[in-house]
mmCIF file as gemmi writes it, N, C-alpha and C atoms, coordinates in Angstrom:
data_model
loop_
_atom_site.group_PDB
_atom_site.id
_atom_site.type_symbol
_atom_site.label_atom_id
_atom_site.label_alt_id
_atom_site.label_comp_id
_atom_site.label_asym_id
_atom_site.label_entity_id
_atom_site.label_seq_id
_atom_site.pdbx_PDB_ins_code
_atom_site.Cartn_x
_atom_site.Cartn_y
_atom_site.Cartn_z
_atom_site.occupancy
_atom_site.B_iso_or_equiv
_atom_site.pdbx_formal_charge
_atom_site.auth_seq_id
_atom_site.auth_asym_id
_atom_site.pdbx_PDB_model_num
ATOM 1 N N . MET Axp A 1 ? 34.55 -14.744 8.208 1 0 ? 1 A 1
ATOM 2 C CA . MET Axp A 1 ? 33.608 -14.933 7.345 1 0 ? 1 A 1
ATOM 3 C C . MET Axp A 1 ? 32.622 -13.329 7.869 1 0 ? 1 A 1
ATOM 4 N N . ASP Axp A 2 ? 32.87 -13.234 9.295 1 0 ? 2 A 1
ATOM 5 C CA . ASP Axp A 2 ? 32.415 -11.868 8.983 1 0 ? 2 A 1
ATOM 6 C C . ASP Axp A 2 ? 33.241 -10.35 8.683 1 0 ? 2 A 1
ATOM 7 N N . ILE Axp A 3 ? 33.994 -10.638 8.344 1 0 ? 3 A 1
ATOM 8 C CA . ILE Axp A 3 ? 34.737 -9.53 7.725 1 0 ? 3 A 1
ATOM 9 C C . ILE Axp A 3 ? 34.666 -9.634 5.595 1 0 ? 3 A 1
ATOM 10 N N . LEU Axp A 4 ? 34.157 -11.049 5.382 1 0 ? 4 A 1
ATOM 11 C CA . LEU Axp A 4 ? 33.618 -11.116 3.962 1 0 ? 4 A 1
ATOM 12 C C . LEU Axp A 4 ? 32.637 -10.404 4.097 1 0 ? 4 A 1
ATOM 13 N N . LYS Axp A 5 ? 31.255 -10.619 4.955 1 0 ? 5 A 1
ATOM 14 C CA . LYS Axp A 5 ? 30.008 -10.627 4.631 1 0 ? 5 A 1
ATOM 15 C C . LYS Axp A 5 ? 29.632 -8.971 4.057 1 0 ? 5 A 1
ATOM 16 N N . PRO Axp A 6 ? 30.286 -7.875 4.52 1 0 ? 6 A 1
ATOM 17 C CA . PRO Axp A 6 ? 30.244 -6.521 4.492 1 0 ? 6 A 1
ATOM 18 C C . PRO Axp A 6 ? 30.457 -6.36 2.714 1 0 ? 6 A 1
ATOM 19 N N . PHE Axp A 7 ? 31.789 -6.997 2.39 1 0 ? 7 A 1
ATOM 20 C CA . PHE Axp A 7 ? 32.282 -7.214 1.262 1 0 ? 7 A 1
ATOM 21 C C . PHE Axp A 7 ? 31.788 -7.817 -0.14 1 0 ? 7 A 1
ATOM 22 N N . LEU Axp A 8 ? 31.063 -9.256 0.18 1 0 ? 8 A 1
ATOM 23 C CA . LEU Axp A 8 ? 30.124 -9.096 -0.616 1 0 ? 8 A 1
ATOM 24 C C . LEU Axp A 8 ? 28.762 -8.721 -1.038 1 0 ? 8 A 1
ATOM 25 N N . LEU Axp A 9 ? 28.202 -8.224 0.193 1 0 ? 9 A 1
ATOM 26 C CA . LEU Axp A 9 ? 26.892 -6.863 0.013 1 0 ? 9 A 1
ATOM 27 C C . LEU Axp A 9 ? 26.931 -6.28 -0.389 1 0 ? 9 A 1
ATOM 28 N N . THR Axp A 10 ? 28.569 -5.836 -0.724 1 0 ? 10 A 1
ATOM 29 C CA . THR Axp A 10 ? 28.829 -3.961 -1.653 1 0 ? 10 A 1
ATOM 30 C C . THR Axp A 10 ? 29.034 -4.542 -3.03 1 0 ? 10 A 1
ATOM 31 N N . LEU Axp A 11 ? 29.321 -6.363 -2.817 1 0 ? 11 A 1
ATOM 32 C CA . LEU Axp A 11 ? 29.716 -6.914 -4.379 1 0 ? 11 A 1
ATOM 33 C C . LEU Axp A 11 ? 28.428 -6.62 -4.915 1 0 ? 11 A 1
ATOM 34 N N . LEU Axp A 12 ? 27.605 -7.443 -3.864 1 0 ? 12 A 1
ATOM 35 C CA . LEU Axp A 12 ? 26.176 -7.499 -4.778 1 0 ? 12 A 1
ATOM 36 C C . LEU Axp A 12 ? 25.214 -6.086 -5.302 1 0 ? 12 A 1
ATOM 37 N N . PHE Axp A 13 ? 25.875 -5.439 -3.973 1 0 ? 13 A 1
ATOM 38 C CA . PHE Axp A 13 ? 25.024 -4.338 -4.845 1 0 ? 13 A 1
ATOM 39 C C . PHE Axp A 13 ? 25.633 -3.586 -5.639 1 0 ? 13 A 1
ATOM 40 N N . ALA Axp A 14 ? 26.984 -3.454 -6.591 1 0 ? 14 A 1
ATOM 41 C CA . ALA Axp A 14 ? 27.524 -2.612 -6.791 1 0 ? 14 A 1
ATOM 42 C C . ALA Axp A 14 ? 27.138 -3.04 -8.42 1 0 ? 14 A 1
ATOM 43 N N . LEU Axp A 15 ? 27.299 -4.464 -8.482 1 0 ? 15 A 1
ATOM 44 C CA . LEU Axp A 15 ? 26.09 -5.593 -9.568 1 0 ? 15 A 1
ATOM 45 C C . LEU Axp A 15 ? 25.022 -4.96 -9.845 1 0 ? 15 A 1
ATOM 46 N N . SER Axp A 16 ? 24.346 -5.585 -8.814 1 0 ? 16 A 1
ATOM 47 C CA . SER Axp A 16 ? 22.91 -4.866 -9.564 1 0 ? 16 A 1
ATOM 48 C C . SER Axp A 16 ? 22.536 -3.686 -9.945 1 0 ? 16 A 1
ATOM 49 N N . LEU Axp A 17 ? 23.469 -2.882 -9.299 1 0 ? 17 A 1
ATOM 50 C CA . LEU Axp A 17 ? 23.568 -1.796 -10.387 1 0 ? 17 A 1
ATOM 51 C C . LEU Axp A 17 ? 23.722 -1.291 -11.536 1 0 ? 17 A 1
ATOM 52 N N . ALA Axp A 18 ? 24.954 -2.465 -11.582 1 0 ? 18 A 1
ATOM 53 C CA . ALA Axp A 18 ? 25.629 -2.38 -13.207 1 0 ? 18 A 1
ATOM 54 C C . ALA Axp A 18 ? 24.801 -2.865 -14.314 1 0 ? 18 A 1
ATOM 55 N N . LEU Axp A 19 ? 24.006 -3.886 -13.463 1 0 ? 19 A 1
ATOM 56 C CA . LEU Axp A 19 ? 23.179 -4.768 -14.944 1 0 ? 19 A 1
ATOM 57 C C . LEU Axp A 19 ? 21.672 -4.178 -15.032 1 0 ? 19 A 1
ATOM 58 N N . SER Axp A 20 ? 21.269 -3.129 -13.612 1 0 ? 20 A 1
ATOM 59 C CA . SER Axp A 20 ? 19.917 -2.068 -13.959 1 0 ? 20 A 1
ATOM 60 C C . SER Axp A 20 ? 20.253 -1.101 -15.259 1 0 ? 20 A 1
ATOM 61 N N . ALA Axp A 21 ? 21.963 -0.763 -14.729 1 0 ? 21 A 1
ATOM 62 C CA . ALA Axp A 21 ? 22.072 0.705 -15.59 1 0 ? 21 A 1
ATOM 63 C C . ALA Axp A 21 ? 21.968 0.017 -16.946 1 0 ? 21 A 1
ATOM 64 N N . ALA Axp A 22 ? 22.575 -0.909 -17.158 1 0 ? 22 A 1
ATOM 65 C CA . ALA Axp A 22 ? 23.113 -1.415 -18.797 1 0 ? 22 A 1
ATOM 66 C C . ALA Axp A 22 ? 21.836 -1.812 -19.337 1 0 ? 22 A 1
ATOM 67 N N . GLU Axp A 23 ? 20.557 -1.796 -18.736 1 0 ? 23 A 1
ATOM 68 C CA . GLU Axp A 23 ? 19.402 -2.448 -19.342 1 0 ? 23 A 1
ATOM 69 C C . GLU Axp A 23 ? 18.855 -1.177 -20.481 1 0 ? 23 A 1
ATOM 70 N N . THR Axp A 24 ? 18.468 -1.388 -21.099 1 0 ? 24 A 1
ATOM 71 C CA . THR Axp A 24 ? 18.03 -0.454 -22.23 1 0 ? 24 A 1
ATOM 72 C C . THR Axp A 24 ? 16.918 -0.958 -22.854 1 0 ? 24 A 1
ATOM 73 N N . ILE Axp A 25 ? 15.517 0.258 -23.146 1 0 ? 25 A 1
ATOM 74 C CA . ILE Axp A 25 ? 14.249 -0.395 -23.232 1 0 ? 25 A 1
ATOM 75 C C . ILE Axp A 25 ? 14.213 0.505 -25.039 1 0 ? 25 A 1
ATOM 76 N N . ASN Axp A 26 ? 14.301 -0.23 -25.778 1 0 ? 26 A 1
ATOM 77 C CA . ASN Axp A 26 ? 13.443 0.389 -27.032 1 0 ? 26 A 1
ATOM 78 C C . ASN Axp A 26 ? 12.378 1.059 -26.829 1 0 ? 26 A 1
ATOM 79 N N . ILE Axp A 27 ? 11.636 2.253 -26.997 1 0 ? 27 A 1
ATOM 80 C CA . ILE Axp A 27 ? 10.649 2.787 -26.957 1 0 ? 27 A 1
ATOM 81 C C . ILE Axp A 27 ? 9.608 2.091 -28.266 1 0 ? 27 A 1
ATOM 82 N N . ASN Axp A 28 ? 10.592 1.518 -29.217 1 0 ? 28 A 1
ATOM 83 C CA . ASN Axp A 28 ? 9.748 1.412 -30.608 1 0 ? 28 A 1
ATOM 84 C C . ASN Axp A 28 ? 9.218 0.157 -31.227 1 0 ? 28 A 1
ATOM 85 N N . THR Axp A 29 ? 9.515 -0.675 -29.734 1 0 ? 29 A 1
ATOM 86 C CA . THR Axp A 29 ? 8.991 -1.922 -29.86 1 0 ? 29 A 1
ATOM 87 C C . THR Axp A 29 ? 8.464 -2.415 -28.416 1 0 ? 29 A 1
ATOM 88 N N . ALA Axp A 30 ? 9.043 -2.028 -27.194 1 0 ? 30 A 1
ATOM 89 C CA . ALA Axp A 30 ? 8.318 -2.257 -26.193 1 0 ? 30 A 1
ATOM 90 C C . ALA Axp A 30 ? 7.016 -2.658 -25.917 1 0 ? 30 A 1
ATOM 91 N N . ASP Axp A 31 ? 6.681 -3.412 -25.264 1 0 ? 31 A 1
ATOM 92 C CA . ASP Axp A 31 ? 5.071 -4.069 -24.703 1 0 ? 31 A 1
ATOM 93 C C . ASP Axp A 31 ? 4.921 -2.665 -23.752 1 0 ? 31 A 1
ATOM 94 N N . GLN Axp A 32 ? 3.542 -2.458 -23.339 1 0 ? 32 A 1
ATOM 95 C CA . GLN Axp A 32 ? 3.232 -1.976 -22.037 1 0 ? 32 A 1
ATOM 96 C C . GLN Axp A 32 ? 3.744 -1.884 -20.963 1 0 ? 32 A 1
ATOM 97 N N . GLU Axp A 33 ? 3.993 -3.682 -20.712 1 0 ? 33 A 1
ATOM 98 C CA . GLU Axp A 33 ? 4.921 -3.945 -19.48 1 0 ? 33 A 1
ATOM 99 C C . GLU Axp A 33 ? 6.479 -3.399 -19.304 1 0 ? 33 A 1
ATOM 100 N N . MET Axp A 34 ? 6.924 -3.528 -20.229 1 0 ? 34 A 1
ATOM 101 C CA . MET Axp A 34 ? 8.336 -3.257 -20.575 1 0 ? 34 A 1
ATOM 102 C C . MET Axp A 34 ? 8.366 -1.649 -20.331 1 0 ? 34 A 1
ATOM 103 N N . LEU Axp A 35 ? 6.816 -0.689 -21.433 1 0 ? 35 A 1
ATOM 104 C CA . LEU Axp A 35 ? 7.434 0.699 -20.878 1 0 ? 35 A 1
ATOM 105 C C . LEU Axp A 35 ? 7.21 0.807 -18.739 1 0 ? 35 A 1
ATOM 106 N N . MET Axp A 36 ? 6.152 0.431 -18.774 1 0 ? 36 A 1
ATOM 107 C CA . MET Axp A 36 ? 6.119 0.073 -17.295 1 0 ? 36 A 1
ATOM 108 C C . MET Axp A 36 ? 7.092 -0.126 -16.651 1 0 ? 36 A 1
ATOM 109 N N . SER Axp A 37 ? 8.166 -0.125 -16.941 1 0 ? 37 A 1
ATOM 110 C CA . SER Axp A 37 ? 9.051 -0.456 -16.108 1 0 ? 37 A 1
ATOM 111 C C . SER Axp A 37 ? 9.979 0.848 -15.914 1 0 ? 37 A 1
ATOM 112 N N . ILE Axp A 38 ? 9.74 1.642 -16.789 1 0 ? 38 A 1
ATOM 113 C CA . ILE Axp A 38 ? 10.41 2.945 -16.892 1 0 ? 38 A 1
ATOM 114 C C . ILE Axp A 38 ? 10.177 4.014 -15.341 1 0 ? 38 A 1
ATOM 115 N N . LYS Axp A 39 ? 11.123 4.419 -14.845 1 0 ? 39 A 1
ATOM 116 C CA . LYS Axp A 39 ? 10.233 5.34 -13.984 1 0 ? 39 A 1
ATOM 117 C C . LYS Axp A 39 ? 10.089 6.597 -14.218 1 0 ? 39 A 1
ATOM 118 N N . GLY Axp A 40 ? 8.636 6.59 -14.188 1 0 ? 40 A 1
ATOM 119 C CA . GLY Axp A 40 ? 7.54 8.16 -13.907 1 0 ? 40 A 1
ATOM 120 C C . GLY Axp A 40 ? 6.444 7.074 -14.951 1 0 ? 40 A 1
ATOM 121 N N . ILE Axp A 41 ? 6.161 6.123 -15.393 1 0 ? 41 A 1
ATOM 122 C CA . ILE Axp A 41 ? 5.663 5.702 -16.747 1 0 ? 41 A 1
ATOM 123 C C . ILE Axp A 41 ? 4.573 4.176 -15.95 1 0 ? 41 A 1
ATOM 124 N N . GLY Axp A 42 ? 3.078 4.924 -15.783 1 0 ? 42 A 1
ATOM 125 C CA . GLY Axp A 42 ? 2.442 4.195 -14.983 1 0 ? 42 A 1
ATOM 126 C C . GLY Axp A 42 ? 1.812 3.725 -17.161 1 0 ? 42 A 1
ATOM 127 N N . GLU Axp A 43 ? 0.407 2.672 -16.094 1 0 ? 43 A 1
ATOM 128 C CA . GLU Axp A 43 ? -0.418 1.938 -17.368 1 0 ? 43 A 1
ATOM 129 C C . GLU Axp A 43 ? -1.217 3.035 -18.448 1 0 ? 43 A 1
ATOM 130 N N . LYS Axp A 44 ? -1.332 4.447 -18.23 1 0 ? 44 A 1
ATOM 131 C CA . LYS Axp A 44 ? -1.616 5.283 -18.922 1 0 ? 44 A 1
ATOM 132 C C . LYS Axp A 44 ? -0.715 5.734 -19.928 1 0 ? 44 A 1
ATOM 133 N N . ARG Axp A 45 ? 0.212 6.056 -19.767 1 0 ? 45 A 1
ATOM 134 C CA . ARG Axp A 45 ? 1.292 6.945 -20.7 1 0 ? 45 A 1
ATOM 135 C C . ARG Axp A 45 ? 2.208 5.675 -21.128 1 0 ? 45 A 1
ATOM 136 N N . ALA Axp A 46 ? 2.262 4.436 -20.525 1 0 ? 46 A 1
ATOM 137 C CA . ALA Axp A 46 ? 2.78 3.843 -21.481 1 0 ? 46 A 1
ATOM 138 C C . ALA Axp A 46 ? 1.655 3.237 -22.558 1 0 ? 46 A 1
ATOM 139 N N . GLN Axp A 47 ? 0.653 2.974 -22.215 1 0 ? 47 A 1
ATOM 140 C CA . GLN Axp A 47 ? -0.392 2.991 -23.483 1 0 ? 47 A 1
ATOM 141 C C . GLN Axp A 47 ? -0.677 4.114 -24.553 1 0 ? 47 A 1
ATOM 142 N N . ALA Axp A 48 ? -0.475 5.324 -23.359 1 0 ? 48 A 1
ATOM 143 C CA . ALA Axp A 48 ? 0.151 6.955 -24.527 1 0 ? 48 A 1
ATOM 144 C C . ALA Axp A 48 ? 1.372 6.428 -25.663 1 0 ? 48 A 1
ATOM 145 N N . ILE Axp A 49 ? 2.168 6.038 -25.083 1 0 ? 49 A 1
ATOM 146 C CA . ILE Axp A 49 ? 2.992 5.584 -26.178 1 0 ? 49 A 1
ATOM 147 C C . ILE Axp A 49 ? 3.034 4.971 -27.443 1 0 ? 49 A 1
ATOM 148 N N . ILE Axp A 50 ? 1.995 3.969 -26.46 1 0 ? 50 A 1
ATOM 149 C CA . ILE Axp A 50 ? 2.085 2.527 -28.2 1 0 ? 50 A 1
ATOM 150 C C . ILE Axp A 50 ? 1.118 3.621 -28.711 1 0 ? 50 A 1
ATOM 151 N N . ASP Axp A 51 ? -0.07 4.509 -28.403 1 0 ? 51 A 1
ATOM 152 C CA . ASP Axp A 51 ? -1.026 5.018 -29.49 1 0 ? 51 A 1
ATOM 153 C C . ASP Axp A 51 ? 0.069 5.388 -30.046 1 0 ? 51 A 1
ATOM 154 N N . TYR Axp A 52 ? 0.431 6.27 -29.608 1 0 ? 52 A 1
ATOM 155 C CA . TYR Axp A 52 ? 1.269 7.481 -30.913 1 0 ? 52 A 1
ATOM 156 C C . TYR Axp A 52 ? 2.686 6.306 -31.69 1 0 ? 52 A 1
ATOM 157 N N . ARG Axp A 53 ? 2.718 5.404 -31.088 1 0 ? 53 A 1
ATOM 158 C CA . ARG Axp A 53 ? 3.419 5.058 -31.814 1 0 ? 53 A 1
ATOM 159 C C . ARG Axp A 53 ? 2.599 4.708 -33.327 1 0 ? 53 A 1
ATOM 160 N N . LYS Axp A 54 ? 1.889 3.457 -33.203 1 0 ? 54 A 1
ATOM 161 C CA . LYS Axp A 54 ? 0.625 3.56 -34.155 1 0 ? 54 A 1
ATOM 162 C C . LYS Axp A 54 ? 0.178 4.386 -34.903 1 0 ? 54 A 1
ATOM 163 N N . GLU Axp A 55 ? -0.1 5.446 -34.278 1 0 ? 55 A 1
ATOM 164 C CA . GLU Axp A 55 ? -0.324 6.581 -35.255 1 0 ? 55 A 1
ATOM 165 C C . GLU Axp A 55 ? 0.197 7.668 -36.013 1 0 ? 55 A 1
ATOM 166 N N . HIS Axp A 56 ? 1.658 7.699 -35.586 1 0 ? 56 A 1
ATOM 167 C CA . HIS Axp A 56 ? 2.922 8.446 -36.146 1 0 ? 56 A 1
ATOM 168 C C . HIS Axp A 56 ? 4.062 7.501 -36.521 1 0 ? 56 A 1
ATOM 169 N N . GLY Axp A 57 ? 3.995 5.798 -36.115 1 0 ? 57 A 1
ATOM 170 C CA . GLY Axp A 57 ? 5.071 5.484 -36.603 1 0 ? 57 A 1
ATOM 171 C C . GLY Axp A 57 ? 5.851 5.533 -35.449 1 0 ? 57 A 1
ATOM 172 N N . PRO Axp A 58 ? 7.587 4.717 -35.912 1 0 ? 58 A 1
ATOM 173 C CA . PRO Axp A 58 ? 8.575 4.736 -35.024 1 0 ? 58 A 1
ATOM 174 C C . PRO Axp A 58 ? 8.962 6.332 -34.768 1 0 ? 58 A 1
ATOM 175 N N . PHE Axp A 59 ? 9.533 6.368 -33.465 1 0 ? 59 A 1
ATOM 176 C CA . PHE Axp A 59 ? 9.926 7.388 -33.031 1 0 ? 59 A 1
ATOM 177 C C . PHE Axp A 59 ? 11.359 7.46 -33.886 1 0 ? 59 A 1
ATOM 178 N N . LYS Axp A 60 ? 11.427 8.957 -34.029 1 0 ? 60 A 1
ATOM 179 C CA . LYS Axp A 60 ? 13.229 9.134 -34.494 1 0 ? 60 A 1
ATOM 180 C C . LYS Axp A 60 ? 14.265 9.39 -33.545 1 0 ? 60 A 1
ATOM 181 N N . SER Axp A 61 ? 13.127 9.945 -32.446 1 0 ? 61 A 1
ATOM 182 C CA . SER Axp A 61 ? 14.101 10.491 -31.418 1 0 ? 61 A 1
ATOM 183 C C . SER Axp A 61 ? 13.682 9.874 -29.998 1 0 ? 61 A 1
ATOM 184 N N . ILE Axp A 62 ? 14.302 10.168 -28.939 1 0 ? 62 A 1
ATOM 185 C CA . ILE Axp A 62 ? 13.504 10.048 -27.744 1 0 ? 62 A 1
ATOM 186 C C . ILE Axp A 62 ? 13.154 11.051 -27.645 1 0 ? 62 A 1
ATOM 187 N N . ASP Axp A 63 ? 13.74 11.964 -27.954 1 0 ? 63 A 1
ATOM 188 C CA . ASP Axp A 63 ? 13.074 13.623 -27.646 1 0 ? 63 A 1
ATOM 189 C C . ASP Axp A 63 ? 11.719 13.85 -27.99 1 0 ? 63 A 1
ATOM 190 N N . GLU Axp A 64 ? 11.327 13.117 -28.88 1 0 ? 64 A 1
ATOM 191 C CA . GLU Axp A 64 ? 9.933 12.502 -29.269 1 0 ? 64 A 1
ATOM 192 C C . GLU Axp A 64 ? 8.727 12.28 -27.947 1 0 ? 64 A 1
ATOM 193 N N . LEU Axp A 65 ? 9.616 11.677 -27.59 1 0 ? 65 A 1
ATOM 194 C CA . LEU Axp A 65 ? 8.243 11.254 -25.833 1 0 ? 65 A 1
ATOM 195 C C . LEU Axp A 65 ? 7.807 12.982 -25.684 1 0 ? 65 A 1
ATOM 196 N N . ALA Axp A 66 ? 8.146 14.047 -25.312 1 0 ? 66 A 1
ATOM 197 C CA . ALA Axp A 66 ? 7.864 14.684 -24.726 1 0 ? 66 A 1
ATOM 198 C C . ALA Axp A 66 ? 6.446 15.546 -26.02 1 0 ? 66 A 1
ATOM 199 N N . GLU Axp A 67 ? 6.005 14.942 -27.061 1 0 ? 67 A 1
ATOM 200 C CA . GLU Axp A 67 ? 4.985 15.045 -27.672 1 0 ? 67 A 1
ATOM 201 C C . GLU Axp A 67 ? 4.072 14.064 -27.783 1 0 ? 67 A 1
ATOM 202 N N . ILE Axp A 68 ? 4.037 13.692 -26.112 1 0 ? 68 A 1
ATOM 203 C CA . ILE Axp A 68 ? 3.351 12.766 -25.425 1 0 ? 68 A 1
ATOM 204 C C . ILE Axp A 68 ? 2.662 13.057 -24.022 1 0 ? 68 A 1
ATOM 205 N N . LYS Axp A 69 ? 1.621 13.917 -23.733 1 0 ? 69 A 1
ATOM 206 C CA . LYS Axp A 69 ? 0.896 14.404 -22.438 1 0 ? 69 A 1
ATOM 207 C C . LYS Axp A 69 ? 1.417 14.144 -21.254 1 0 ? 69 A 1
ATOM 208 N N . GLY Axp A 70 ? 2.064 14.468 -20.633 1 0 ? 70 A 1
ATOM 209 C CA . GLY Axp A 70 ? 2.185 13.953 -19.263 1 0 ? 70 A 1
ATOM 210 C C . GLY Axp A 70 ? 3.985 13.88 -19.166 1 0 ? 70 A 1
ATOM 211 N N . LEU Axp A 71 ? 5.061 13.745 -20.504 1 0 ? 71 A 1
ATOM 212 C CA . LEU Axp A 71 ? 5.916 13.839 -20.348 1 0 ? 71 A 1
ATOM 213 C C . LEU Axp A 71 ? 6.482 14.638 -21.217 1 0 ? 71 A 1
ATOM 214 N N . GLY Axp A 72 ? 7.11 15.265 -20.562 1 0 ? 72 A 1
ATOM 215 C CA . GLY Axp A 72 ? 8.058 16.507 -20.724 1 0 ? 72 A 1
ATOM 216 C C . GLY Axp A 72 ? 9.593 15.607 -20.573 1 0 ? 72 A 1
ATOM 217 N N . GLN Axp A 73 ? 10.789 16.925 -20.886 1 0 ? 73 A 1
ATOM 218 C CA . GLN Axp A 73 ? 11.718 17.011 -20.963 1 0 ? 73 A 1
ATOM 219 C C . GLN Axp A 73 ? 13.035 16.633 -19.622 1 0 ? 73 A 1
ATOM 220 N N . PHE Axp A 74 ? 11.565 17.049 -18.328 1 0 ? 74 A 1
ATOM 221 C CA . PHE Axp A 74 ? 12.689 16.396 -17.454 1 0 ? 74 A 1
ATOM 222 C C . PHE Axp A 74 ? 12.565 15.28 -17.11 1 0 ? 74 A 1
ATOM 223 N N . PHE Axp A 75 ? 11.347 14.07 -17.589 1 0 ? 75 A 1
ATOM 224 C CA . PHE Axp A 75 ? 11.124 12.779 -17.773 1 0 ? 75 A 1
ATOM 225 C C . PHE Axp A 75 ? 12.026 12.341 -18.85 1 0 ? 75 A 1
ATOM 226 N N . ILE Axp A 76 ? 12.329 13.375 -20.327 1 0 ? 76 A 1
ATOM 227 C CA . ILE Axp A 76 ? 13.201 12.314 -20.957 1 0 ? 76 A 1
ATOM 228 C C . ILE Axp A 76 ? 14.875 12.607 -20.631 1 0 ? 76 A 1
ATOM 229 N N . ASP Axp A 77 ? 15.318 13.747 -20.15 1 0 ? 77 A 1
ATOM 230 C CA . ASP Axp A 77 ? 16.755 13.984 -19.252 1 0 ? 77 A 1
ATOM 231 C C . ASP Axp A 77 ? 17.303 12.711 -18.448 1 0 ? 77 A 1
ATOM 232 N N . SER Axp A 78 ? 15.736 12.689 -17.657 1 0 ? 78 A 1
ATOM 233 C CA . SER Axp A 78 ? 16.006 11.702 -16.484 1 0 ? 78 A 1
ATOM 234 C C . SER Axp A 78 ? 16.064 10.174 -16.809 1 0 ? 78 A 1
ATOM 235 N N . ASN Axp A 79 ? 15.361 9.877 -18.21 1 0 ? 79 A 1
ATOM 236 C CA . ASN Axp A 79 ? 16.035 8.385 -18.447 1 0 ? 79 A 1
ATOM 237 C C . ASN Axp A 79 ? 16.213 7.964 -19.473 1 0 ? 79 A 1
ATOM 238 N N . ARG Axp A 80 ? 16.946 9.516 -20.14 1 0 ? 80 A 1
ATOM 239 C CA . ARG Axp A 80 ? 17.576 8.845 -21.49 1 0 ? 80 A 1
ATOM 240 C C . ARG Axp A 80 ? 18.312 7.833 -21.668 1 0 ? 80 A 1
ATOM 241 N N . GLU Axp A 81 ? 19.535 7.758 -20.555 1 0 ? 81 A 1
ATOM 242 C CA . GLU Axp A 81 ? 20.942 6.613 -20.432 1 0 ? 81 A 1
ATOM 243 C C . GLU Axp A 81 ? 19.825 5.31 -20.61 1 0 ? 81 A 1
ATOM 244 N N . SER Axp A 82 ? 18.774 4.943 -19.885 1 0 ? 82 A 1
ATOM 245 C CA . SER Axp A 82 ? 17.627 3.392 -20.454 1 0 ? 82 A 1
ATOM 246 C C . SER Axp A 82 ? 17.187 3.478 -21.361 1 0 ? 82 A 1
ATOM 247 N N . LEU Axp A 83 ? 17.117 4.128 -22.446 1 0 ? 83 A 1
ATOM 248 C CA . LEU Axp A 83 ? 16.236 4.871 -23.785 1 0 ? 83 A 1
ATOM 249 C C . LEU Axp A 83 ? 16.296 4.49 -24.964 1 0 ? 83 A 1
ATOM 250 N N . VAL Axp A 84 ? 16.524 3.937 -25.907 1 0 ? 84 A 1
ATOM 251 C CA . VAL Axp A 84 ? 16.82 3.666 -26.876 1 0 ? 84 A 1
ATOM 252 C C . VAL Axp A 84 ? 15.269 4.135 -28.099 1 0 ? 84 A 1
């Protein structure tokens, strides 16, 4: 059993990473709470994304997030894989 425990823990860790990486967030439909689950997004930035959507319509690309104050290219590049 002692030999099996590290293997199972490693397997569980790998599965949790795979599941978290597989989750994508649609920036055109996500609510404030879902937007806040993105690394680097707090309450104010989440609301700024929602306000931008209301004013300008749906985002045409993820790169358009750079139009929002406080969200630059580094943020976009860091989160590109989890955003649609």
